[in-house]
Every structure is written in C-alpha cells, then in structure tokens.
MIBA-468180 format. One record per residue: residue number from 1; residue in three letters; x, y, z of N, C-alpha, C, O in turn. Coordinates in Angstrom, 1 decimal. Atoms other than C-alpha are relative to their C-alpha. Layout:
MIBA-468180
    i   aa     nxx     nyy     nzz    caxx    cayy    cazz     cxx     cyy     czz     oxx     oyy     ozz
  NUM  ALA       X       Y       Z       X       Y       Z       X       Y       Z       X       Y       Z
...
//
This chain:
MIBA-468180
    i   aa     nxx     nyy     nzz    caxx    cayy    cazz     cxx     cyy     czz     oxx     oyy     ozz
    1  MET    -0.9    -0.2    -1.1   -19.8    36.9    13.4    -0.5    -0.9     1.2    -1.7    -1.3     1.2
    2  SER     0.4     0.9    -1.2   -19.8    34.8    16.6    -0.4     0.9     1.2     0.0     2.0     1.3
    3  ASN     0.4    -0.8    -1.2   -21.5    35.9    19.8     0.7    -0.6     1.2     1.5    -1.5     1.1
    4  ASP    -0.7     0.3    -1.3   -20.4    35.6    23.4    -0.2    -1.4     0.4     0.7    -2.1     1.0
    5  ASP     0.3     1.4    -0.4   -22.1    32.2    23.9     0.9    -1.0    -0.7     1.4    -1.9    -0.1
    6  GLU    -0.9     0.9     0.7   -20.1    30.6    21.2     1.4     0.1     0.5     2.1    -1.0     0.5
    7  LEU    -1.3    -0.1    -0.5   -16.9    32.0    22.4     0.2    -0.7     1.4     1.2    -1.3     1.6
    8  GLU    -0.1     0.7    -1.3   -17.6    30.8    26.0     0.0    -1.5    -0.2     0.8    -2.2     0.5
    9  ARG     0.0     1.5     0.2   -18.4    27.3    24.7     1.3    -0.5    -0.6     1.8    -1.5    -0.1
   10  LEU    -1.3     0.4     0.5   -15.2    27.2    22.7     1.1     0.0     1.0     2.0    -0.8     1.1
   11  LEU    -0.9     0.0    -1.1   -13.2    28.3    25.7    -0.1    -1.1     0.9     0.9    -1.7     1.4
   12  ARG     0.2     1.2    -0.9   -14.8    25.6    27.8     0.6    -1.2    -0.6     1.2    -2.1     0.1
   13  GLU    -0.5     1.2     0.7   -13.9    23.0    25.2     1.5     0.0     0.0     2.1    -1.1     0.1
   14  VAL    -1.5    -0.1     0.0   -10.3    24.2    25.0     0.5    -0.3     1.4     1.5    -1.1     1.5
   15  ASP    -0.4     0.3    -1.4   -10.0    24.2    28.8    -0.1    -1.5     0.3     0.8    -2.1     0.9
   16  ALA     0.3     1.4    -0.3   -11.5    20.7    29.0     1.0    -0.9    -0.8     1.5    -1.9    -0.2
   17  SER    -1.0     0.9     0.8    -9.2    19.3    26.2     1.4     0.1     0.6     2.1    -0.8     0.6
   18  LEU    -1.3    -0.2    -0.6    -6.1    20.8    27.9     0.1    -0.7     1.3     1.1    -1.2     1.7
   19  ALA     0.1     0.7    -1.3    -7.2    19.3    31.2    -0.1    -1.5    -0.1     0.0    -2.2     0.9
   20  GLY     0.1     1.5     0.2    -7.8    15.9    29.7    -1.4    -0.5     0.3    -1.6    -1.7     0.2
   21  GLY     1.4     0.5    -0.3   -11.5    15.8    30.5    -0.9     0.3    -1.1    -0.5     0.6    -2.2
   22  LYS     1.0    -0.2     1.0   -14.7    16.2    28.7    -0.6     1.4     0.2    -0.8     1.8     1.4
   23  ALA     0.5    -1.3    -0.1   -16.2    19.6    28.0    -1.4     0.0     0.7    -2.2    -0.9     0.5
   24  ALA     1.2    -0.1    -0.7   -19.0    20.7    30.3    -1.1     0.4    -0.9    -0.9     1.4    -1.7
   25  PRO     1.0    -0.4     1.0   -22.3    20.9    28.4    -0.6     1.3     0.4    -0.8     1.7     1.6
   26  ALA     0.6    -1.4    -0.2   -23.7    24.4    28.0    -1.5    -0.2     0.0    -2.1    -1.3    -0.1
   27  GLY     1.4     0.0     0.0   -27.3    25.4    28.2    -0.6    -0.6    -1.3    -1.6    -1.4    -1.2
   28  ARG     0.5     0.6     1.3   -27.9    24.6    24.5     1.2    -0.3    -0.9     2.2     0.5    -1.0
   29  GLU    -1.0     0.5     0.9   -25.7    22.7    22.1    -0.6    -0.1    -1.4    -1.7    -0.5    -1.6
   30  VAL     0.5     0.1     1.4   -26.0    22.9    18.3     0.3    -1.4    -0.5     1.5    -1.8    -0.5
   31  ALA    -0.2     1.4     0.5   -26.5    19.4    16.9     0.2     0.1    -1.5    -0.4     0.9    -2.2
   32  ARG    -0.4     0.0     1.4   -25.0    18.6    13.6    -1.2    -0.7    -0.8    -1.7    -1.7    -0.3
   33  PRO     1.0     0.7     0.7   -27.5    17.7    10.9     0.5    -1.3    -0.5     1.7    -1.5    -0.7
   34  SER    -0.4     1.3     0.4   -27.4    14.1     9.8     0.6     0.0    -1.4     1.4    -0.9    -1.7
   35  SER    -0.6     0.0     1.3   -26.5    15.1     6.2     1.4     0.5     0.0     2.1     0.3    -1.0
   36  ALA    -1.4    -0.4    -0.1   -23.2    16.6     7.4     0.9    -1.1     0.3     2.1    -0.9     0.1
   37  THR    -0.9     1.1    -0.3   -21.9    13.3     8.5     0.4    -0.7    -1.3    -0.4    -0.9    -2.1
   38  PRO    -0.4     0.6     1.3   -19.8    11.6     5.8    -0.6    -1.4    -0.1    -0.8    -2.1     0.9
   39  ALA     0.5     1.4     0.3   -21.2     8.5     4.2     1.1    -1.0     0.3     2.2    -0.8     0.0
   40  LYS    -1.0     1.0    -0.3   -19.6     5.3     5.3     0.3    -0.8    -1.3    -0.5    -1.2    -2.1
   41  ARG    -0.5     0.7     1.1   -17.5     3.7     2.6     0.0    -1.5     0.3     0.2    -1.9     1.4
   42  GLY    -0.1     1.4    -0.2   -17.6     0.0     2.0     1.4    -0.4     0.2     2.4     0.3    -0.1
   43  ARG    -1.4     0.5    -0.3   -14.6    -2.1     3.0     0.8    -0.2    -1.3     1.9     0.2    -1.4
   44  VAL    -0.8     0.3     1.2   -13.7    -3.2    -0.5     0.2     1.2    -0.8     1.3     1.4    -1.3
   45  GLY    -0.2    -1.2     0.8   -14.3     0.1    -2.2     1.0     0.9     0.6     1.8     1.5    -0.1
   46  GLY    -1.0    -0.8    -0.7   -12.2     2.0     0.4     1.4    -0.6    -0.2     2.3     0.1    -0.4
   47  ALA    -1.3     0.7     0.1    -9.4    -0.6     0.2     0.5     0.2    -1.5     1.7     0.4    -1.7
   48  LEU    -0.4    -0.2     1.3    -9.4    -0.4    -3.6     0.4     1.4    -0.3     1.4     1.7    -1.1
   49  ARG    -0.3    -1.4     0.2    -9.4     3.4    -3.6     1.4     0.3     0.7     2.2     1.0     0.1
   50  THR    -1.2    -0.2    -0.7    -6.5     3.4    -1.1     1.2    -0.6    -0.8     2.2     0.0    -1.0
   51  GLY    -1.0     0.6     0.8    -4.6     0.9    -3.2     0.3     0.7    -1.3     1.5     0.8    -1.7
   52  ALA    -0.2    -0.8     1.3    -5.1     2.9    -6.4     0.8     1.3     0.2     1.6     1.6    -0.6
   53  VAL    -0.7    -1.2    -0.3    -3.9     6.1    -4.8     1.5    -0.3     0.3     2.4     0.3    -0.2
   54  ALA    -1.4     0.3    -0.3    -0.8     4.4    -3.4     0.7    -0.5    -1.3     1.9    -0.2    -1.5
   55  GLY    -0.6     0.5     1.3    -0.2     2.7    -6.8     0.4     1.1    -0.9     1.5     1.1    -1.5
   56  VAL    -0.3    -1.1     0.9    -0.4     5.9    -8.8     1.2     0.8     0.5     2.0     1.2    -0.2
   57  VAL    -1.1    -0.8    -0.6     1.9     7.8    -6.4     1.3    -0.7    -0.2     2.3    -0.1    -0.7
   58  CYS    -1.2     0.7     0.1     4.5     5.1    -6.3     0.4    -0.3    -1.4     1.6    -0.1    -1.8
   59  GLY    -0.3     0.3     1.4     4.3     4.2   -10.0     0.5     1.3    -0.7     1.5     1.2    -1.4
   60  ALA    -0.5    -1.2     0.6     4.7     7.8   -11.0     1.3     0.4     0.5     2.2     0.8    -0.3
   61  GLY    -1.3    -0.3    -0.6     7.5     8.4    -8.6     1.2    -0.9    -0.6     2.2    -0.4    -0.9
   62  VAL    -1.1     0.9     0.5     9.5     5.3    -9.8     0.2     0.3    -1.5     1.3     0.2    -1.9
   63  THR    -0.2    -0.3     1.5     8.8     6.1   -13.5     0.9     1.2    -0.2     1.8     1.2    -1.0
   64  VAL    -0.7    -1.2     0.1    10.1     9.6   -13.1     1.5    -0.2     0.4     2.4     0.3    -0.2
   65  ALA    -1.3     0.2    -0.5    13.1     8.6   -11.0     0.8    -0.9    -1.0     2.0    -0.6    -1.2
   66  THR    -0.7     0.9     0.9    14.0     5.8   -13.4     0.3     0.7    -1.3     1.4     0.5    -1.9
   67  TRP    -0.2    -0.8     1.2    13.6     8.1   -16.4     1.2     1.0     0.2     2.0     1.2    -0.7
   68  LEU    -1.1    -0.9    -0.3    15.9    10.7   -14.7     1.4    -0.7     0.0     2.4    -0.1    -0.4
   69  PHE    -1.3     0.7    -0.1    18.6     8.1   -14.1     0.1    -1.0    -1.2     0.9    -2.0    -1.1
   70  SER    -0.1     0.9     1.1    18.1     6.4   -17.5     1.4     0.0    -0.7     1.7    -0.9    -1.5
   71  TRP    -1.4     0.0     0.5    21.7     7.4   -18.4     0.9    -1.0     0.6     2.0    -1.3     0.1
   72  LEU    -0.8     1.0    -0.7    23.0     4.8   -16.0    -0.1    -1.3    -0.9    -1.2    -1.5    -1.5
   73  PRO     0.0     1.2     1.0    23.9     1.5   -17.9    -0.8    -1.1     0.5    -1.0    -2.0    -0.4
   74  PHE     0.7     1.2    -0.4    21.9    -0.9   -15.8    -1.5     0.0    -0.1    -2.1    -1.1     0.1
   75  ASP     1.4    -0.1     0.0    18.3     0.3   -16.1    -0.5     0.9    -1.1    -0.2     2.1    -1.1
   76  GLN     0.4    -0.8     1.2    16.7     1.4   -19.4    -1.5    -0.2    -0.2    -1.9     0.1    -1.3
   77  ALA     1.4     0.1     0.2    13.0     0.7   -18.8    -0.8     0.7     1.1    -1.3     0.0     2.0
   78  PRO     0.8    -0.7    -1.0    11.2     3.4   -16.8    -1.4    -0.4     0.1    -2.0    -0.4     1.2
   79  LEU     1.4     0.4    -0.1     7.7     2.3   -17.7    -0.1    -1.4     0.6    -1.1    -1.6     1.4
   80  ASN     0.1     1.3    -0.6     8.4    -1.3   -16.7     0.2     0.1     1.6    -0.5    -0.5     2.3
   81  ALA    -0.2    -0.2    -1.4     9.8    -0.2   -13.3    -1.2     0.7     0.6    -1.6     0.4     1.7
   82  GLY     1.1    -0.7    -0.5     6.9     2.2   -12.8    -1.2    -0.9     0.1    -2.0    -0.8     1.1
   83  GLY     1.1     0.9     0.0     4.4    -0.5   -13.7     0.1    -1.0     1.2    -0.9    -1.3     1.8
   84  GLY    -0.3     0.9    -1.1     6.0    -2.9   -11.2    -0.3     0.7     1.3    -0.8     0.1     2.3
   85  ALA     0.2    -0.7    -1.2     5.9    -0.2    -8.5    -1.5     0.2     0.2    -2.0     0.1     1.3
   86  PHE     1.5    -0.2    -0.2     2.2     0.5    -9.2    -0.6    -1.3     0.5    -1.4    -1.3     1.4
   87  VAL     0.6     1.3    -0.5     1.3    -3.2    -8.9     0.3    -0.3     1.4    -0.6    -0.7     2.2
   88  GLY    -0.4     0.3    -1.4     3.3    -3.7    -5.7    -0.7     0.9     1.0    -1.2     0.4     2.0
   89  ALA     0.7    -1.0    -0.9     1.9    -0.5    -4.1    -1.5    -0.2     0.1    -2.1    -0.1     1.1
   90  PHE     1.4     0.2     0.0    -1.6    -1.2    -5.2    -0.4    -1.2     0.9    -1.3    -1.1     1.7
   91  LEU     0.4     1.2    -0.7    -1.7    -4.7    -3.8     0.3     0.2     1.5    -0.5    -0.2     2.4
   92  THR    -0.4    -0.2    -1.5     0.1    -3.7    -0.5    -1.0     0.9     0.6    -1.5     0.7     1.7
   93  GLY     1.0    -0.9    -0.6    -2.2    -0.7     0.0    -1.4    -0.5     0.1    -2.1    -0.3     1.1
   94  ALA     1.4     0.5    -0.1    -5.4    -2.5    -0.8    -0.1    -1.1     1.1    -1.1    -1.1     1.8
   95  VAL     0.1     1.0    -1.0    -4.6    -5.5     1.4     0.1     0.5     1.4    -0.7     0.2     2.3
   96  LEU    -0.2    -0.6    -1.4    -3.4    -3.5     4.4    -1.2     0.8     0.4    -1.6     0.8     1.5
   97  SER     1.2    -0.8    -0.3    -6.3    -1.1     4.1    -1.2    -0.9     0.3    -2.1    -0.6     1.1
   98  PHE     1.1     1.0    -0.2    -8.8    -4.0     3.8     0.1    -0.6     1.4    -1.0    -0.8     2.0
   99  ARG    -0.1     0.7    -1.3    -7.4    -5.7     6.9    -0.2     1.0     1.1    -0.7     0.6     2.2
  100  GLY     0.1    -1.0    -1.0    -7.4    -2.4     8.8    -1.5     0.4     0.2    -1.8     1.0     1.3
  101  ARG     1.5    -0.4    -0.1   -11.2    -1.9     8.2    -0.8    -1.0     0.6    -2.0    -0.9     0.7
  102  ALA     0.8     1.1    -0.6   -12.2    -5.1     9.8    -0.7     0.3     1.3    -1.4    -0.5     1.8
//
C-alpha cells in the first residue's frame, strides 16, 4: 500500500502537469535503478524490426482480403498480392524508421 508521502508527491506532479510547469521536488525522491531503463536499440536493428512488423501485418491483411475476394474474376493470386504487400511495407517501414532514428 502507498503512504501519505507518495500520495502527496503524486498530487504535486498532477497539479504541476495540469499547470504546465515542472513538479516541485519533495524532500526525497526515489531514483530508478539503472537496470530499469530500457536498453538502447541500434539504428539498423530497430529499423529492420519495424519493417518486419509492418510487412507481416500488411502482408497478412492483403493475403486474407485477396483470399476473401478470390471469387472476383480479376485477382486469383492471394499469396502473390500478400508477398508484394509484405515487401513494400517492409521496405517503407525500414527506410522511414531508419531515417527517423538519425
């Protein structure tokens, strides 16, 4: 359970954030341990991971949508459409994420 000091500190932070200022420091602040901070990802690794997630989501969505509409006479290749969507989304996500991490 939390004690009164923590509640007062939280109320000060809420008041300061609503007023647009910075919270007034209390008598003692709890510092986060250094192991709690997330590890910094590399530029290329993060960009490739973002591209892969975007590619999988778009590829799966296009494959399913194309398969659902396969009764239409103009498109009969859901895996080809999904593969193209994966490649396009992967390259777009990777390049934009890489440029954004500069």
